[in-house]
FIVEX-241079 format. One record per residue (C-alpha): residue number from 0; z negated, x negated, y negated. Coordinates in steps of 0.1 Angstrom, whole numbers. Layout:
<drennus>
DRENNU  nr     z     x     y
DRENNU NUM     Z     X     Y
...
</drennus>
This chain:
<drennus>
DRENNU  nr     z     x     y
DRENNU   0     0    -2     3
DRENNU   1    -9   -29   -24
DRENNU   2    28   -38   -19
DRENNU   3    41    -7   -21
DRENNU   4    23    -2   -52
DRENNU   5    30   -35   -69
DRENNU   6    70   -29   -61
DRENNU   7    68     2   -80
DRENNU   8    52   -14  -111
DRENNU   9    81   -42  -111
DRENNU  10   106   -11  -109
DRENNU  11    87     5  -142
DRENNU  12    83   -31  -160
DRENNU  13   125   -38  -150
DRENNU  14   132    -3  -164
DRENNU  15   113    -5  -196
DRENNU  16   120   -40  -205
DRENNU  17   157   -43  -185
DRENNU  18   173   -22  -220
DRENNU  19   174   -40  -257
DRENNU  20   169    -3  -268
DRENNU  21   138   -11  -290
DRENNU  22   152   -40  -306
DRENNU  23   184   -27  -313
DRENNU  24   168     7  -328
DRENNU  25   141   -16  -344
DRENNU  26   170   -32  -362
DRENNU  27   186     2  -371
DRENNU  28   162    20  -383
DRENNU  29   149   -13  -402
DRENNU  30   178   -15  -424
DRENNU  31   186    22  -433
DRENNU  32   150    14  -447
DRENNU  33   158   -12  -465
DRENNU  34   188    11  -481
DRENNU  35   174    36  -488
DRENNU  36   136    41  -489
DRENNU  37   131     6  -511
DRENNU  38   157     5  -536
DRENNU  39   147    18  -569
DRENNU  40   156    49  -585
DRENNU  41   144    41  -618
DRENNU  42   126    15  -636
DRENNU  43    97     1  -605
DRENNU  44   103    39  -589
DRENNU  45   110    37  -550
DRENNU  46   107    66  -524
DRENNU  47    73    63  -519
DRENNU  48    66    74  -557
DRENNU  49    85   101  -554
DRENNU  50    58   124  -578
DRENNU  51    85   150  -589
DRENNU  52   113   174  -585
DRENNU  53   132   153  -613
DRENNU  54   121   121  -586
DRENNU  55   138   140  -554
DRENNU  56   170   150  -573
DRENNU  57   172   115  -589
DRENNU  58   167   100  -556
DRENNU  59   189   121  -539
DRENNU  60   221   119  -562
DRENNU  61   213    81  -576
DRENNU  62   200    68  -539
DRENNU  63   209    87  -509
DRENNU  64   243   106  -512
DRENNU  65   259    71  -525
DRENNU  66   242    50  -499
DRENNU  67   251    75  -472
DRENNU  68   282    82  -480
DRENNU  69   298    42  -494
DRENNU  70   326    35  -475
DRENNU  71   358    53  -459
DRENNU  72   373    26  -445
DRENNU  73   359    13  -410
DRENNU  74   369   -25  -396
DRENNU  75   401   -34  -413
DRENNU  76   415     0  -398
DRENNU  77   451     4  -404
DRENNU  78   463    31  -420
DRENNU  79   499    39  -422
DRENNU  80   510    47  -462
DRENNU  81   533    73  -456
DRENNU  82   507    94  -442
DRENNU  83   487   107  -478
DRENNU  84   451   109  -488
DRENNU  85   438    82  -453
DRENNU  86   407    99  -467
DRENNU  87   409   125  -445
DRENNU  88   412   109  -413
DRENNU  89   379   100  -408
DRENNU  90   339    99  -418
DRENNU  91   329    80  -438
DRENNU  92   306    49  -433
DRENNU  93   271    36  -445
DRENNU  94   275    -4  -448
DRENNU  95   310    -6  -426
DRENNU  96   283    -3  -395
DRENNU  97   269    36  -394
DRENNU  98   293    65  -389
DRENNU  99   272    92  -410
DRENNU 100   288   116  -388
DRENNU 101   297   152  -407
DRENNU 102   275   172  -437
DRENNU 103   239   164  -449
DRENNU 104   222   194  -448
DRENNU 105   197   206  -475
DRENNU 106   162   230  -460
DRENNU 107   135   242  -482
DRENNU 108   108   264  -472
DRENNU 109    97   288  -493
DRENNU 110    63   310  -500
DRENNU 111    55   345  -506
DRENNU 112    20   340  -515
DRENNU 113     7   339  -547
DRENNU 114   -33   334  -563
DRENNU 115   -45   349  -587
DRENNU 116   -51   335  -623
DRENNU 117   -86   341  -633
DRENNU 118   -84   363  -666
DRENNU 119   -94   335  -688
DRENNU 120   -68   319  -688
DRENNU 121   -40   342  -683
DRENNU 122   -37   354  -718
DRENNU 123   -16   339  -743
DRENNU 124   -36   305  -757
DRENNU 125   -38   293  -799
DRENNU 126   -20   274  -810
DRENNU 127   -21   251  -837
DRENNU 128    -8   278  -863
DRENNU 129   -37   306  -840
DRENNU 130   -62   277  -862
DRENNU 131   -71   289  -885
DRENNU 132   -78   335  -875
DRENNU 133  -104   314  -860
DRENNU 134  -121   317  -896
DRENNU 135  -147   287  -889
DRENNU 136  -126   262  -899
DRENNU 137  -122   245  -863
DRENNU 138  -100   243  -840
DRENNU 139  -100   261  -809
DRENNU 140  -120   238  -782
DRENNU 141  -147   231  -810
DRENNU 142  -156   266  -818
DRENNU 143  -177   275  -789
DRENNU 144  -162   313  -793
DRENNU 145  -161   328  -760
DRENNU 146  -132   341  -747
DRENNU 147  -148   379  -750
DRENNU 148  -143   378  -784
DRENNU 149  -109   359  -793
DRENNU 150   -95   398  -800
DRENNU 151  -117   403  -830
DRENNU 152  -102   371  -842
DRENNU 153   -68   379  -851
DRENNU 154   -59   363  -811
DRENNU 155   -48   381  -785
DRENNU 156   -58   389  -757
DRENNU 157   -33   400  -728
DRENNU 158   -49   386  -692
DRENNU 159   -35   417  -675
DRENNU 160     4   408  -684
DRENNU 161     8   383  -713
DRENNU 162    50   392  -731
DRENNU 163    57   362  -744
DRENNU 164    23   336  -746
DRENNU 165    18   303  -728
DRENNU 166   -14   312  -709
DRENNU 167    -9   308  -669
DRENNU 168     7   336  -654
DRENNU 169     6   329  -616
DRENNU 170    -6   303  -595
DRENNU 171     9   293  -564
DRENNU 172   -13   279  -533
DRENNU 173    -1   262  -500
DRENNU 174    21   273  -477
DRENNU 175     9   296  -445
DRENNU 176    26   306  -417
DRENNU 177    20   341  -428
DRENNU 178    36   333  -458
DRENNU 179    69   316  -449
DRENNU 180    93   333  -470
DRENNU 181   120   350  -448
DRENNU 182   140   372  -473
DRENNU 183   165   355  -496
DRENNU 184   157   348  -532
DRENNU 185   188   363  -549
DRENNU 186   195   392  -567
DRENNU 187   225   405  -544
DRENNU 188   203   406  -514
DRENNU 189   170   420  -538
DRENNU 190   156   440  -523
DRENNU 191   124   458  -502
DRENNU 192   114   434  -482
DRENNU 193    75   433  -462
DRENNU 194    77   401  -460
DRENNU 195    87   393  -495
DRENNU 196    67   399  -524
DRENNU 197    83   379  -553
DRENNU 198   116   396  -560
DRENNU 199   122   405  -594
DRENNU 200   116   447  -605
DRENNU 201   104   450  -638
DRENNU 202   111   432  -668
DRENNU 203    75   417  -669
DRENNU 204    83   386  -653
DRENNU 205    99   374  -681
DRENNU 206   101   337  -671
DRENNU 207   113   346  -629
DRENNU 208   139   370  -643
DRENNU 209   156   342  -666
DRENNU 210   157   321  -632
DRENNU 211   170   347  -611
DRENNU 212   201   363  -631
DRENNU 213   213   326  -638
DRENNU 214   214   318  -599
DRENNU 215   255   315  -589
DRENNU 216   244   334  -554
DRENNU 217   271   324  -527
DRENNU 218   253   350  -504
DRENNU 219   297   358  -489
DRENNU 220   298   322  -479
DRENNU 221   314   325  -438
DRENNU 222   290   314  -411
DRENNU 223   317   300  -388
DRENNU 224   352   297  -383
DRENNU 225   375   276  -405
DRENNU 226   363   284  -439
DRENNU 227   333   280  -429
DRENNU 228   316   256  -456
DRENNU 229   282   263  -462
DRENNU 230   258   277  -451
DRENNU 231   249   309  -468
DRENNU 232   222   290  -491
DRENNU 233   203   320  -499
DRENNU 234   199   333  -465
DRENNU 235   169   325  -445
DRENNU 236   181   309  -411
DRENNU 237   154   310  -380
DRENNU 238   163   275  -367
DRENNU 239   183   246  -384
DRENNU 240   179   218  -362
DRENNU 241   154   209  -337
DRENNU 242   113   218  -336
DRENNU 243    91   226  -366
DRENNU 244    80   197  -385
DRENNU 245    43   187  -391
DRENNU 246    39   169  -420
DRENNU 247    11   134  -410
DRENNU 248    -1   134  -450
DRENNU 249   -10   162  -458
DRENNU 250   -13   183  -423
DRENNU 251     6   209  -432
DRENNU 252    34   223  -399
DRENNU 253    62   238  -413
DRENNU 254    89   259  -394
DRENNU 255   124   249  -383
DRENNU 256   144   273  -402
DRENNU 257   140   278  -438
DRENNU 258   173   280  -467
DRENNU 259   200   256  -461
DRENNU 260   227   246  -478
DRENNU 261   252   217  -463
DRENNU 262   259   194  -488
DRENNU 263   301   186  -488
DRENNU 264   315   154  -475
DRENNU 265   318   122  -498
DRENNU 266   296   115  -528
DRENNU 267   304   124  -553
DRENNU 268   318   169  -540
DRENNU 269   282   165  -528
DRENNU 270   266   150  -560
DRENNU 271   286   178  -578
DRENNU 272   272   207  -558
DRENNU 273   239   193  -560
DRENNU 274   238   195  -600
DRENNU 275   252   234  -591
DRENNU 276   222   234  -574
DRENNU 277   197   221  -598
DRENNU 278   219   246  -622
DRENNU 279   210   272  -603
DRENNU 280   170   267  -601
DRENNU 281   174   271  -556
DRENNU 282   144   253  -561
DRENNU 283   114   267  -582
DRENNU 284    78   274  -579
DRENNU 285    80   292  -547
DRENNU 286    98   260  -528
DRENNU 287    67   246  -507
DRENNU 288    90   221  -487
DRENNU 289   125   208  -490
DRENNU 290   139   186  -459
DRENNU 291   170   163  -460
DRENNU 292   189   155  -430
DRENNU 293   214   133  -424
DRENNU 294   230   114  -382
DRENNU 295   242    85  -384
DRENNU 296   264    68  -354
DRENNU 297   263    29  -346
DRENNU 298   294    20  -325
DRENNU 299   282   -11  -318
DRENNU 300   247    -8  -300
DRENNU 301   259    36  -293
DRENNU 302   230    46  -307
DRENNU 303   220    78  -327
DRENNU 304   202    76  -359
DRENNU 305   187   103  -373
DRENNU 306   170   107  -404
DRENNU 307   145   133  -415
DRENNU 308   135   126  -455
DRENNU 309   103   156  -459
DRENNU 310    92   170  -495
DRENNU 311    65   180  -505
DRENNU 312    54   203  -528
DRENNU 313    19   199  -529
DRENNU 314    -8   228  -548
DRENNU 315   -17   198  -576
DRENNU 316    19   196  -590
DRENNU 317    29   161  -572
DRENNU 318    57   156  -545
DRENNU 319    47   143  -513
DRENNU 320    72   123  -495
DRENNU 321    79   108  -461
DRENNU 322   109    97  -439
DRENNU 323   113    95  -406
DRENNU 324   144    78  -395
DRENNU 325   148    76  -357
DRENNU 326   173    58  -334
DRENNU 327   179    74  -304
DRENNU 328   202    64  -269
DRENNU 329   219    99  -264
DRENNU 330   243    90  -241
DRENNU 331   239    54  -227
DRENNU 332   226    75  -194
DRENNU 333   262    96  -196
DRENNU 334   285    67  -201
DRENNU 335   270    50  -170
DRENNU 336   277    87  -147
DRENNU 337   311    91  -164
DRENNU 338   315    58  -154
DRENNU 339   306    59  -119
DRENNU 340   330    85  -114
DRENNU 341   357    71  -128
DRENNU 342   359   101  -163
DRENNU 343   346    76  -190
DRENNU 344   362    46  -203
DRENNU 345   399    38  -219
DRENNU 346   423     4  -220
DRENNU 347   406   -17  -237
DRENNU 348   372   -14  -234
DRENNU 349   353   -34  -206
DRENNU 350   335   -38  -176
DRENNU 351   356   -16  -157
DRENNU 352   364    12  -188
DRENNU 353   324     8  -211
DRENNU 354   311   -12  -237
DRENNU 355   300   -42  -226
DRENNU 356   264   -32  -235
DRENNU 357   267    -3  -210
DRENNU 358   263   -19  -180
DRENNU 359   229   -31  -184
DRENNU 360   226     9  -195
DRENNU 361   241    18  -156
DRENNU 362   215   -12  -140
DRENNU 363   187     0  -159
DRENNU 364   198    40  -144
DRENNU 365   199    30  -111
DRENNU 366   164    14  -113
DRENNU 367   151    44  -129
DRENNU 368   167    69  -101
DRENNU 369   151    42   -75
DRENNU 370   116    49   -96
DRENNU 371   117    87   -93
DRENNU 372   128    87   -55
DRENNU 373    95    59   -56
DRENNU 374    76    92   -70
DRENNU 375    92   115   -49
DRENNU 376    77    94   -16
DRENNU 377    48    95   -35
DRENNU 378    47   133   -41
DRENNU 379    50   133     0
DRENNU 380    26   111    10
DRENNU 381    -3   137   -14
DRENNU 382     5   164     2
DRENNU 383    -5   152    36
DRENNU 384   -34   136    23
DRENNU 385   -44   164     6
DRENNU 386   -40   182    41
DRENNU 387   -61   153    55
DRENNU 388   -92   168    29
DRENNU 389   -91   197    37
DRENNU 390   -87   213     4
DRENNU 391   -70   206   -31
DRENNU 392  -107   204   -43
DRENNU 393  -114   182   -16
DRENNU 394   -89   160   -21
DRENNU 395   -90   160   -59
DRENNU 396  -130   151   -54
DRENNU 397  -122   109   -49
DRENNU 398  -109    98   -90
DRENNU 399   -79    80   -81
DRENNU 400   -65   114   -63
DRENNU 401   -72   128   -95
DRENNU 402   -47    98  -109
DRENNU 403   -22    99   -83
DRENNU 404   -16   145   -93
DRENNU 405   -12   135  -128
DRENNU 406     5   103  -119
DRENNU 407    36   131   -99
DRENNU 408    25   156  -126
DRENNU 409    42   133  -154
DRENNU 410    67   123  -138
DRENNU 411    81   156  -125
DRENNU 412    79   162  -163
DRENNU 413   100   137  -167
DRENNU 414   126   140  -147
DRENNU 415   129   176  -160
DRENNU 416   128   161  -197
DRENNU 417   156   140  -186
DRENNU 418   178   168  -166
DRENNU 419   175   188  -199
DRENNU 420   186   159  -229
DRENNU 421   209   148  -209
DRENNU 422   222   180  -201
DRENNU 423   224   188  -239
DRENNU 424   230   154  -245
DRENNU 425   266   165  -226
DRENNU 426   276   189  -256
DRENNU 427   277   165  -284
DRENNU 428   311   159  -301
DRENNU 429   323   147  -329
DRENNU 430   364   147  -338
DRENNU 431   381   131  -366
DRENNU 432   413   131  -379
DRENNU 433   429   100  -366
DRENNU 434   465    80  -364
DRENNU 435   481    73  -336
DRENNU 436   505    40  -332
DRENNU 437   543    50  -318
DRENNU 438   572    30  -315
DRENNU 439   606    39  -324
DRENNU 440   628    44  -297
DRENNU 441   659    42  -317
DRENNU 442   655    10  -336
DRENNU 443   619    -4  -322
DRENNU 444   600    -3  -353
DRENNU 445   565     4  -353
DRENNU 446   546    31  -373
DRENNU 447   517    57  -373
DRENNU 448   513    97  -365
DRENNU 449   485   114  -381
DRENNU 450   464   133  -351
DRENNU 451   448   164  -361
DRENNU 452   410   174  -343
DRENNU 453   408   195  -316
DRENNU 454   379   210  -340
DRENNU 455   363   207  -371
DRENNU 456   326   194  -366
DRENNU 457   332   163  -386
DRENNU 458   328   189  -416
DRENNU 459   301   204  -405
DRENNU 460   263   194  -403
DRENNU 461   261   173  -376
DRENNU 462   232   188  -347
DRENNU 463   213   164  -328
DRENNU 464   177   171  -334
DRENNU 465   172   196  -303
DRENNU 466   186   167  -279
DRENNU 467   167   140  -294
DRENNU 468   130   156  -297
DRENNU 469   143   162  -256
DRENNU 470   141   127  -256
DRENNU 471   115   119  -274
DRENNU 472    90   137  -252
DRENNU 473   104   120  -225
DRENNU 474    98    90  -234
DRENNU 475    65   100  -245
DRENNU 476    61   113  -210
DRENNU 477    72    79  -191
DRENNU 478    46    64  -214
DRENNU 479    19    78  -207
DRENNU 480    30    82  -168
DRENNU 481    30    40  -170
DRENNU 482     1    42  -185
DRENNU 483   -17    62  -151
DRENNU 484     1    34  -132
DRENNU 485   -16     8  -143
DRENNU 486   -50    17  -141
DRENNU 487   -46    30  -112
DRENNU 488   -56    -9   -99
DRENNU 489   -88    -9  -100
DRENNU 490   -80    15   -68
DRENNU 491   -71   -20   -55
DRENNU 492   -92   -46   -66
DRENNU 493  -122   -26   -51
DRENNU 494  -101   -35   -13
DRENNU 495  -111   -70   -22
DRENNU 496  -147   -80   -19
DRENNU 497  -143  -102   -48
DRENNU 498  -127   -86   -72
DRENNU 499  -141   -54   -61
DRENNU 500  -178   -63   -74
DRENNU 501  -158   -63  -111
DRENNU 502  -147   -24  -102
DRENNU 503  -181   -16   -88
DRENNU 504  -197   -27  -121
DRENNU 505  -170   -12  -139
DRENNU 506  -183    27  -117
DRENNU 507  -218    19  -120
DRENNU 508  -221    14  -161
DRENNU 509  -195    44  -161
DRENNU 510  -224    69  -150
DRENNU 511  -243    57  -179
DRENNU 512  -217    55  -209
DRENNU 513  -223    95  -210
DRENNU 514  -257    91  -231
DRENNU 515  -240    64  -252
DRENNU 516  -211    82  -265
DRENNU 517  -229   114  -271
DRENNU 518  -257    97  -290
DRENNU 519  -223    74  -304
DRENNU 520  -209   110  -316
DRENNU 521  -238   126  -333
DRENNU 522  -241    95  -351
DRENNU 523  -204    93  -368
DRENNU 524  -210   130  -373
DRENNU 525  -239   130  -389
DRENNU 526  -227   100  -414
DRENNU 527  -191   117  -414
DRENNU 528  -209   144  -428
DRENNU 529  -228   128  -453
DRENNU 530  -190   106  -469
DRENNU 531  -173   136  -464
DRENNU 532  -202   149  -493
DRENNU 533  -199   128  -513
DRENNU 534  -166   102  -501
DRENNU 535  -138   132  -503
DRENNU 536  -122   139  -535
DRENNU 537  -124    99  -541
DRENNU 538  -108    88  -514
DRENNU 539   -81    98  -488
DRENNU 540  -102    81  -459
DRENNU 541  -122   114  -463
DRENNU 542  -109   141  -477
DRENNU 543  -104   158  -440
DRENNU 544  -128   164  -413
DRENNU 545  -101   145  -392
DRENNU 546   -98   116  -409
DRENNU 547  -134   111  -417
DRENNU 548  -137   111  -381
DRENNU 549  -111    85  -379
DRENNU 550  -130    63  -409
DRENNU 551  -163    67  -389
DRENNU 552  -147    54  -350
DRENNU 553  -131    23  -374
DRENNU 554  -168    15  -379
DRENNU 555  -173     8  -345
DRENNU 556  -148   -19  -349
DRENNU 557  -161   -34  -378
DRENNU 558  -131   -17  -403
DRENNU 559  -151     2  -426
DRENNU 560  -148    -4  -463
DRENNU 561  -179    -6  -477
DRENNU 562  -167   -16  -517
DRENNU 563  -147     8  -516
DRENNU 564  -174    36  -508
DRENNU 565  -198     9  -535
DRENNU 566  -173    18  -557
DRENNU 567  -176    58  -564
DRENNU 568  -213    61  -547
DRENNU 569  -245    37  -543
DRENNU 570  -262    69  -523
DRENNU 571  -228    66  -500
DRENNU 572  -234    23  -502
DRENNU 573  -267    31  -486
DRENNU 574  -256    48  -457
DRENNU 575  -227    26  -456
DRENNU 576  -248    -5  -451
DRENNU 577  -273    17  -427
DRENNU 578  -238    30  -407
DRENNU 579  -227   -11  -409
DRENNU 580  -253   -23  -389
DRENNU 581  -250     5  -360
DRENNU 582  -231   -15  -340
</drennus>
């Protein structure tokens, strides 16, 4: 069994380290980080420094679009002089290496929720011209006059429906699923909608009325077909691409749908459309998050790169930017399978019809198949052991048997996710205009003939989010299964007289761990409560209960910012000194 176990681990090691996906994925994402996140959109203002809606538009207009659609030609590709506009023949390229697949998609998530402003702040606030009416010779704010007496001083006090004042009419809380706006917010679709509460129905909401009636509402744009230049911008879509998204910065979970706008191909047309969205006030005070999605393909290493840029509009008025750039090998295994069945490749490719790096993928895929066969063999052995134990409950009394069951369950899920993601990856298709070289039958000269694609997928948003999420889930489950397998090494160490002493010591010590862990958690929780109360408003490490407990866990490893604590609270500094001495 020990020999079989090490053979099993050997196959896992070859699968994990034989291919170079991680290396090329890092390089692909790193180059995008350098070009999209570390470029100044204004003086000393980069992606991480974005704080307002204006900065968001600036980044999309000045950095993102010019970079994503920077080149129209690729590695000296030749076009016939008589073929007209060569820009129609293919897509655009970022840095002449990664091809931009299709359009850029903007998706916003909106909320219908509003909060009630206290009456003291809803009236038309006094201005400089109003100050003589106070009667005390002092400007407002120093007179000590209460809000209830403003009407007697000649000031207008309208807490319910301010007409033309500069008071606070509405406030907008954070996003919640219960208030997700799933109704169109355009005049032509205005009407009774139980899911939305902010349609213009009266003349009282003048600011909303003004912005709404200026909208250019493309509600009648076709959704599908050859004339589908853009999805309806003002109509809610329940799904865009892939699952929903949870922000690591705010902890808010956003749905997979929203209001979508696919920008035209090319930097200049996309910038013009972006300006139209700005003029139409597509993003307003009800917007809670804006997502920018785009997909690239790197032919040299055969990977897809999906980039998602999120901008959350917080309740404090600032924008929280986040970037998630993932490079994934979605079709490498399909290439290997098609190579086996002689259904892949074209003249000029290497290794029997596959690009050169596909031989590595093929070998890795074979190792993975062998690994799955070993897993099924372990499954058969486990079923025999369960029969010998008399019941599944008796079988699981041994901790190592529980690890075997967990290992089998994880790898069975890996197989399911592997099949699902490969099945979905097989539907990926992207075609563009291209030139085919031909030779004149009479005179023998060569010329190029324009070949049209079978579909217009190049003129649409290219979806890989769903396939990528399955790929990511498969890799995560595989990693967890590998971790469980290496935990089984203690089972085989116990069989040795000398090495078994280590396992025995660990098992006996683990019986004493529960009280120690309970006391440690109790101390962490107590300090966490105190730190959250005193430091929550000032330090990001203590702004939520989860952040506080994570920080307290770092204290155990002596990673504690005691100087930062001392800068805000001397009382908490004293607690921090005590916490520092606990480990």
